[in-house]
C-alpha positions as CSV (number, residue, x, y, z in Angstrom):
1,M,-28.7,10.7,-9.3
2,F,-25.1,11.9,-8.1
3,T,-22.5,9.7,-9.2
4,F,-18.7,10.2,-8.8
5,E,-18.5,10.3,-12.8
6,K,-21.3,13.1,-12.8
7,I,-19.9,15.2,-9.7
8,S,-16.4,14.9,-11.2
9,K,-17.7,17.1,-14.2
10,L,-19.5,19.8,-12.8
11,S,-18.1,23.4,-12.5
12,D,-16.9,25.6,-9.4
13,L,-20.1,27.2,-9.2
14,E,-22.3,24.0,-9.8
15,I,-20.0,22.3,-7.1
16,I,-21.9,25.1,-4.6
17,I,-25.1,24.3,-5.7
18,Y,-24.3,20.7,-5.3
19,N,-22.9,21.5,-1.7
20,Y,-26.4,23.2,-0.6
21,I,-28.0,20.6,-1.9
22,V,-26.7,17.7,0.2
23,E,-26.4,19.6,3.1
24,H,-30.1,21.3,2.8
25,P,-32.0,18.1,1.2
26,D,-35.6,18.4,3.1
27,E,-35.5,22.8,2.0
28,I,-34.8,21.9,-1.5
29,L,-37.9,19.5,-1.6
30,E,-40.0,23.0,-1.4
31,M,-37.8,25.8,-2.8
32,S,-38.3,27.3,-6.3
33,I,-35.3,27.6,-8.6
34,Q,-35.3,31.6,-7.6
35,K,-34.6,30.7,-4.0
36,L,-32.3,28.3,-4.5
37,A,-30.4,30.5,-7.0
38,S,-30.8,33.3,-4.0
39,Q,-29.3,30.9,-1.4
40,T,-26.4,29.9,-3.6
41,H,-25.4,33.0,-4.8
42,V,-25.4,32.2,-8.4
43,S,-28.0,32.6,-11.6
44,T,-30.8,30.2,-12.1
45,T,-29.1,29.8,-15.6
46,T,-26.3,28.2,-13.4
47,I,-28.7,26.1,-11.7
48,L,-30.3,25.3,-15.3
49,R,-26.7,23.9,-16.3
50,F,-26.3,22.2,-13.4
51,C,-29.6,20.0,-14.0
52,H,-28.3,19.6,-17.7
53,S,-24.9,18.1,-16.1
54,L,-26.9,15.9,-14.2
55,G,-28.7,14.6,-17.2
56,L,-31.8,16.4,-16.8
57,K,-34.1,18.7,-18.6
58,G,-35.0,21.1,-15.9
59,Y,-35.0,22.1,-12.4
60,S,-38.8,20.3,-12.2
61,E,-37.5,17.1,-13.3
62,F,-34.1,17.5,-10.9
63,K,-37.0,17.8,-8.4
64,L,-38.9,15.0,-9.0
65,R,-35.6,12.6,-9.1
66,F,-34.4,14.3,-5.7
67,K,-37.6,13.6,-4.2
68,D,-37.2,9.9,-5.3
69,D,-33.9,9.6,-4.1
70,Q,-34.9,11.1,-0.5
71,K,-37.5,8.2,-0.1
72,N,-35.2,5.7,-1.0
73,K,-33.0,7.0,1.2
74,N,-35.5,7.2,4.3
75,T,-34.2,3.8,5.6
76,I,-31.2,5.0,6.4
77,S,-30.4,7.0,9.5
78,T,-30.4,10.7,8.7
79,N,-27.7,10.7,11.1
80,S,-24.4,12.5,9.1
81,F,-22.1,9.8,10.1
82,Y,-24.3,7.2,8.0
83,Q,-25.0,9.5,5.2
84,N,-21.1,9.9,4.9
85,I,-21.0,6.1,5.0
86,T,-23.6,5.3,2.2
87,Y,-21.6,8.2,0.4
88,L,-18.4,6.4,0.2
89,E,-20.8,3.7,-2.1
90,K,-19.7,5.9,-5.0
91,Y,-16.0,5.6,-5.0
92,T,-16.6,1.7,-6.0
93,E,-17.8,3.1,-9.4
94,P,-15.7,2.5,-12.6
95,E,-14.9,6.0,-12.9
96,F,-13.0,6.4,-9.5
97,Q,-11.8,2.6,-9.8
98,K,-10.0,4.2,-12.8
99,K,-8.4,6.6,-11.1
100,I,-7.1,4.3,-8.3
101,K,-5.5,2.0,-10.5
102,I,-3.6,4.8,-12.6
103,A,-2.3,6.1,-9.0
104,A,-1.1,2.9,-7.8
105,K,1.0,2.3,-11.2
106,L,1.9,5.9,-9.8
107,L,3.1,4.2,-6.8
108,Q,4.7,0.7,-8.1
109,H,7.2,2.2,-10.2
110,A,8.3,4.9,-6.9
111,T,11.6,4.7,-5.1
112,G,9.4,5.7,-2.1
113,I,6.6,7.2,-1.0
114,I,6.6,10.5,1.3
115,W,3.3,11.1,2.7
116,M,2.7,14.7,3.8
117,G,-0.2,16.3,5.9
118,F,-1.3,18.5,9.0
119,G,-4.0,18.3,11.7
120,A,-6.3,15.3,11.2
121,S,-4.4,14.4,7.7
122,A,-0.9,14.1,9.7
123,G,-2.4,10.9,11.6
124,I,-3.7,9.4,8.4
125,C,-0.5,9.8,6.7
126,K,1.1,7.6,9.6
127,Y,-1.3,5.0,8.9
128,A,-0.9,5.4,5.7
129,A,3.3,4.9,6.1
130,N,2.5,2.0,8.0
131,L,0.3,0.3,6.0
132,F,1.9,0.8,2.6
133,S,5.3,-0.5,4.5
134,N,4.0,-3.9,3.7
135,T,4.2,-3.2,0.0
136,S,8.4,-3.3,-0.3
137,K,8.3,0.5,-0.6
138,S,10.2,2.9,1.7
139,N,7.9,5.2,3.4
140,L,8.3,8.4,5.4
141,V,6.1,11.1,6.8
142,I,6.2,15.3,7.0
143,D,3.4,16.1,9.4
144,D,5.4,19.6,10.5
145,P,3.6,22.1,8.8
146,Y,6.7,24.5,9.0
147,F,9.0,21.8,7.8
148,H,12.1,23.0,5.6
149,S,14.7,21.2,3.7
150,N,17.0,22.5,1.1
151,I,18.0,18.6,0.6
152,S,15.9,17.3,-2.2
153,L,13.7,14.0,-2.2
154,F,15.0,10.8,-3.3
155,K,15.0,10.2,-6.8
156,G,11.8,8.9,-8.3
157,S,10.0,9.1,-5.0
158,V,6.2,9.8,-5.0
159,L,5.2,12.7,-2.7
160,V,1.3,12.0,-1.9
161,I,-0.6,14.9,0.2
162,L,-3.0,14.9,2.0
163,S,-5.1,18.0,2.3
164,V,-8.9,18.5,2.2
165,S,-9.1,22.3,0.7
166,G,-5.9,21.7,-1.5
167,E,-5.8,25.5,-0.5
168,I,-3.5,25.3,2.6
169,D,0.0,28.5,2.3
170,N,2.1,25.6,4.6
171,T,1.5,22.7,2.3
172,I,1.5,25.2,-1.0
173,R,4.8,26.3,0.3
174,I,6.6,22.8,1.1
175,L,5.3,21.4,-1.9
176,N,6.9,24.3,-4.0
177,N,10.3,23.5,-2.1
178,L,10.2,19.7,-2.6
179,K,8.6,19.6,-6.4
180,S,11.1,18.4,-8.9
181,E,11.5,16.5,-12.4
182,D,12.8,13.9,-10.5
183,V,9.7,13.3,-7.5
184,S,6.3,12.6,-8.6
185,V,3.6,14.7,-6.5
186,L,0.2,12.7,-6.3
187,S,-2.8,15.0,-4.3
188,I,-5.9,13.2,-2.7
189,T,-8.2,16.1,-1.7
190,N,-11.6,17.4,-2.5
191,Y,-11.6,19.2,-5.8
192,E,-10.2,18.7,-8.7
193,N,-9.4,22.4,-8.9
194,S,-7.5,23.4,-6.2
195,T,-4.5,25.0,-6.0
196,L,-2.7,21.7,-4.9
197,S,-4.5,19.6,-7.6
198,K,-2.8,22.2,-10.4
199,L,0.7,21.8,-8.9
200,S,0.4,17.9,-8.4
201,D,1.2,15.4,-11.3
202,Y,-2.1,13.8,-10.3
203,T,-5.2,13.9,-8.2
204,I,-8.0,11.7,-6.6
205,P,-10.5,13.8,-5.9
206,Y,-13.2,13.0,-3.4
207,Y,-16.1,15.6,-3.6
208,I,-17.0,15.3,0.5
209,T,-19.3,18.1,1.7
210,Y,-17.5,20.4,4.0
211,K,-18.7,20.3,7.7
212,K,-17.7,23.2,10.3
213,N,-18.5,23.1,13.8
214,N,-17.5,26.8,15.7
215,D,-15.5,27.3,12.9
216,I,-13.9,23.9,13.3
217,D,-13.2,21.6,10.5
218,M,-15.2,18.6,10.9
219,T,-15.2,16.9,7.5
220,T,-15.4,13.5,7.5
221,Q,-11.4,11.7,7.0
222,L,-13.7,8.1,5.6
223,P,-13.1,9.1,2.5
224,V,-9.4,9.6,2.4
225,M,-9.0,6.6,4.7
226,L,-10.9,4.4,1.8
227,I,-8.9,5.9,-1.0
228,I,-5.7,4.9,0.9
229,E,-6.9,1.3,1.7
230,M,-7.8,1.2,-2.1
231,L,-4.2,2.3,-3.2
232,G,-2.9,0.0,-0.4
233,S,-5.0,-3.3,-2.4
234,K,-4.2,-2.0,-5.6
235,L,-0.4,-1.7,-5.3
236,I,-0.2,-4.8,-3.9
237,E,-2.3,-6.7,-6.4
238,L,0.0,-5.1,-8.8
239,S,3.1,-6.4,-7.6
């Protein structure tokens, strides 16, 4: 039901509904449309639009389809880690693979790659730089959130930015300082409508549900790792 193509076309409000459903699958089966509207702070009309976006006639059909989907998942552990693994299957869909190919072509023509990310993303940037060193491209990493530079990035390079939210102030500040007509910006972030996405030349959104524990962001980085592996594989294939 929740294919990548359908998720990518949801509005911001519909994404809120989608996230709530994914996080509360058992409760949804017993919820009326009014209750779901109350829990997600949207109107019942928005929920109906959400159902229509999924290709369904209404909320009743959605609940029937969702119930069937949940039955099919009963053979898989309810542990969120294993749910994340099954979610990765969405990235093998043709619509997502098209995005990977376009991004790989952008990297193919780059004179070099600069990876930028902070926190958990910093470690992934270092891994990506090491992986992509096998593609005959020069790779640099910016992992300092207080990075300052008055020097432009080398001409023809691609700045690849990793950010779950796409709204971190330091990320946006550094991007604004480094952005130029000689540098292309590729963002790998959760939502296509984030500030980071709007400032980028191309975005690969992965639409994973945010997870927090005691106000600490525990959102899985599995999609980002997979996307980087896919980009590396596709780049080698194109070379």
